[in-house]
N, C-alpha and C positions, 0 to 999 in steps of 0.2 A: 218964384212968385210969392207975394206976401200972403199972410193968413187971411186978411179980408178979401183979397181977390179970389183965393181958393174957395172961400165960403160962397162968394157971389156966383162963381162958376158952377159950384155944386147945386145951388138953388136953381140956377138957370137950367141945368140938365134935368132936374126934377120937374120943373114947370114944362120944359120942352116935351118930356115923355108923357106927362099927364094931360096937357092941354093942347099941344100943337097938332096940326094935321100932318099927314105924311107929305114930305117935301118931294117935289118933282125936279130933278136936275138933269142936265145934259152935258156930259154923260153922267149916269148914276154914280154914286159913291160906293166905297167899300169900307168895312170896319174889321178890326181885329180885336178879339175879346181876351183879356188877360186877367190876372189877379196877382196880388203881392205874394211872394214866396213865403215870407215870414214877417214878423212884426218890425224888425229893422228896416225892411223894404218900405213899410208904411212911413216910418220916421224919416227916411230919406226923401220921400216925396212931400210929406207934410211935416215939416220940422217941429211944429208946435206939439206933435204927439210925443216928442222927447220929454215933455213935462207932464205927461199923463201916464200913470201906472199901467203896465201892460194889460192887466186883467180888466181894468176899467176901459181902456182903449179898445180892446177886442169886443167888449160888450157894446160899446158905442157903434163899432163898425158893423156888428150884426144887425143893427137897426138903421143903418144908412142905406144908400142906394147906388146903383151904377153911375159912374161919371166919366166924362171924356178926359183922358190924360193929355192928349195932344192931337194935332192934325198931322197928316203925312202928305208931302208934296214931292214933285220932281219926276213923276212917271206919267207918260202919255199912253193913250190907247195905241195898239199896234196898227190899226187900219185907218182910223180917222185922224189920228195924231192929236186928239183932244186931251187937254190936261185932266188927269184924274185927281179927285179929292178923296182922301182917306182919313180915318180916325182910329186912334187906339182908345178903346173903352175898357175900363177896369171895373170889375165887381169888387166890393170892399173886403172880401173874406180872404184870409191867408190860407195856405194849403192845409194847415192844421184845423182851422175853423171849418173849411169845406168838408174835411173828413168827419168832423164831429157833428156837423149840421148839414147832411147831404140834401135834404129836401129844400132847405133854405138856399143852398148853393144853386140848385137847379132853378129855383124861383128867381134868384138874382140874375142868372144867365138869361132867362127868358125876358126879364125886364131890360136887360142890355140890348136884346134883339129889337124890342120895341123902340128904345131910344135911338138905335141905329136907323130904323125905318123912318122915324120922324125927321131924321137928318138927310134923307134922300139916298140911303144906302140900299143897294140891291144884292150885294153878296157879302157874307161875313165869314171870317176865319176864326176857328176856335184854338186858343193858345193854352199852353201848360195843361192844367188838370180839367179845363172846361170841356174838353172832348170826352174824356173818360167818364166824367160825372154826368154827362148827358147821353151816355151809351153811344158815343161817337156821333152825336148830333141827332140820334133817332128820337129822343124825347122832345125835340124842338120842331118836329114835322108840322104840327098843327099851327104853330105861330108863324112858321115860314110860309105855310099856305095862306094864312090870313094876310100877310104883307107881301106875298108873291116874291120871295127872296131865295137866293141860292146860298149854299154853305159849303165849306170845306174844313176838314180836320188837318189838312196840310200833310197827309201821309205820303203823297206822291213825291213832292220835292224834298221832303225830309229824308225819305228813303234814298232818293238819288244822291243827296249830299253825303249821307252816311257812307254809302258804298264808294263814292268818289274819294272821300277822305281815306277810307280803308285801303283803297288800291294805290293811292299816291304814297301813303306812308309805308305800305308793304313794299313798294318798289324802292323807296329810299332806305329801308332797313333790311333788305334781302329776305323778306318774308315770302314764302312760296305758297300760292293758293292751293297747290295740290297736297301739301302736307300740313299746313297750319290748321290748328284746332280753333274754331270760331265758337265762342260761347255767347249766347244771346240771353240776357237777363230781362225778363218781361216778354218772353217769346210768344205768349198767348195773346198779347195785345196787338193792336193794329200796326204800329211801327215795328215791333219786334218780329211779327210773323212776316210782314211784307219785306223787311230787310233780309230775313233768311231766304226767302224765295228769290229775291233779286240778286243776292250774293251767289246763290247756286246758279242762277242764270248767267252770271258773269264768270263762272268757272271755279268758285270755291267748293271744296270737296267734303270737309269734315265739320259737323255741327253738333253742338251741345245746347239743347233747348231747355231753358230754366224758367220756371214760374211756380206759383203757389200750388199746393196740392189740390185745392178746390178747382183749379183750372186744368186738371190732368187730362180730361177729355179733349180739350182744345189742343193741348200739346200732342196727344196721340194723333189727332186729325192732321196737325201740321206736319208731324213726322211722316205720316202716311202720304200726304200730298207731295212732300219733297221727294220721297222715294219713288213715287209714281212718275213725277215729272222729270226727275233727274236720276235715272237708275244707277249712275256711277258714283253717287255721293254716299257718305255715311252719316247718319243722323240718329241721335238718341236724346232722351229727355231726362230731367232730374228736378228735384224740388229743393235741393240743398245748395247754398251758395259755396260751400266748401269744395264742391265739385269743379269749380272754375280754376283751381290752382295749377293745372297743367295747360291752360289755354294760352294761345298766342295772341289772339285778337278777341277782345271782349266788348260787346255792345250792350249798353244799359238803356232800357226804355220802359221803366215801370212808372206807375202813378203813386208810388210810396211817398208819404210826406217827409220821410227822414232818409238819411244816407244809409246805404246797405253795404257797399263794398268797403272793406277795411284793409289796412296795410298788409296784413299777413295772408290775404286772399290771392295775391297776385305773384306770379313768378317773374324773375328778372328778364328784361327784354320784351315784356308784353306791351301791347298797345290797347288802350281803352278809349272807346268812343262813347261819350256820355251824352245821351239825348234826353235825359230826364229833367223835368223842371217841377219841383226842386231837384237838385243833383242827386244821383244815386251814389256818388263817390264821397267818402269822408274826406274833409279837408286835409287831414294828416297824410293821406295817400299822396296828394300833390306836393305837399310841403316836404315830406321825408323820403319818398321813393324816387330818387333821381335816376334809377336804373330802368324806369318805364316811361311811357308817354301817355298822358291823359289829355284828350282833346274834346272840346265841346262839339257835339255831333251835328247840331241843328243850325249852324251858323252859315249864312250866305252873305256875300258882298254885293251890294246894290249901288253901283256908281250913280251919283247925282241924286240919290234919295235924300230928302230933307225931313228929319224927324227930331224935334226938339225934346227928346226924352232919352235917357241913358238906360239901355238894356243891360248894362254891365259887360258888354262885349268890348273888344280891344280897339275898334274903329267906329267912328260915328256913322259910317255907311254900312256897318255890319248889322244884320237883323236875323231873327230866327227864321228858319226855312218855312215854317207854317205861315208866317206873315208873307214871306216871299211868294208862296203859292197863291195866297189870296190876291196879291197884287198881279200875278201872272194871269189869273182867271179874269180879273177886272180889265187888264190890258187887252185880253182877247175878246172882251165884251161878252163873256160867258155868264151873264147875270143870273140865269136860272139853273145853272149847273149845281147839282148836289152830290157832294163826295162824302159818303158816310163810310167810315171804317176802311176795310181792306181795299186796295186798289190793284189793278192789273199791271203787268209789265208794260203793256202798250200805253196805259195812262201815264205811268212814270216817265216813259221816254217822250211822250207828247208834252208833258209839263216841263221836262228838262229842255226840250227844244224851244218852248216858249220863253224860258229863262234866258237861253242863249240869244234869242232875238232882242231881248232887253239888255243884253250884256251883263247879266247876272253871273257871278262865279262863286265857287266855294271860297269862304273866307280864309284868311291866313290861319294856319294851325294855332289854336289858342285854347286856354281854359279860362276860368273866371279869375285867375290870378295873374296870368301873363301870356304873352306869345310863346310858342314853342320855338326854342332857338335851334339853329343848325348844329350847335355843339351837342345839344341833348339828343337830337336825332342821330348824330354820329356815334354817340355813346351807346345808344340802343342797338344800332347797327353792329357795333363792335361786339356787344354781348351776344347778339344773335349769330354772329359769324364765328364765334369761338367754339 
């Protein structure tokens, strides 16, 4: 899209949010709220920022407003078979700027909710850091009440996909649930804690729960919950990343703005499922460690979806699981459902069943550089079998 058209669309979205009435559509729409991971993301969407120094560009973005990136088509409601209309809305702050300007980030997210409501949206999904910066959506309750809207953080379908990927790769590489050590980085968060519980429910036995020291109480509570619900498992917690070095399966789900896991942190034959946006995995891990597998954890495949925006995934019909969950709830016409934070096993399985009705599947094993080849899986299997 040309620079003049991008500017016109941005002004349109500002006017729509400020002056328009709430649209009434049948069926209502859905929206998914995202943000650029870094400044290069901004330059990919808006090429004229290539000619703007980063410091000046980020200053400008802090004084900009939420805009519609694109629409989403191709999905119908499950019962009435009516075509759904969806939109991807972005706030203009990078992960770093959100971290440095938290109150501004929350204000931007709130404005994006208003923009969505004016477009006829009745349920919104929170993508990337927008969930954690609004306390899993809790800080948005008043504005959701004002516009009578539902919300999801996507924890249910994301957890389901993470566990599906873990079990498929475990089977392909001879990793045994009973003996494998599962490390969860960001275990005190919604995705991390829910993944631990759902993995235990599916028969995994050994857990290492990792998060920052200030979240120690949350880790202790999660460890206690796991032990009470699943008496045969072993769970302990730690605050040091170095403790993951003996782990067979590593799940990353933090809200850190920078990569955490480095080359020397991982043993040969390990599998990493990275659900962080931005990624928790340093690029050198993927480029140089050919004796492990690194998979994007939150990727789902939605046949027939039409999204004229590149998420950086390997297939145009691949989307992040939190967007997929938003679409599932819209397809179920669950417009007023509000999913804040942790979800139950029954909810995970309900949302997974909804995805199956829409023919959603786990995306091909991939990371942000390439698909995972059968040869790479075979190599890890050989290492694990030796």
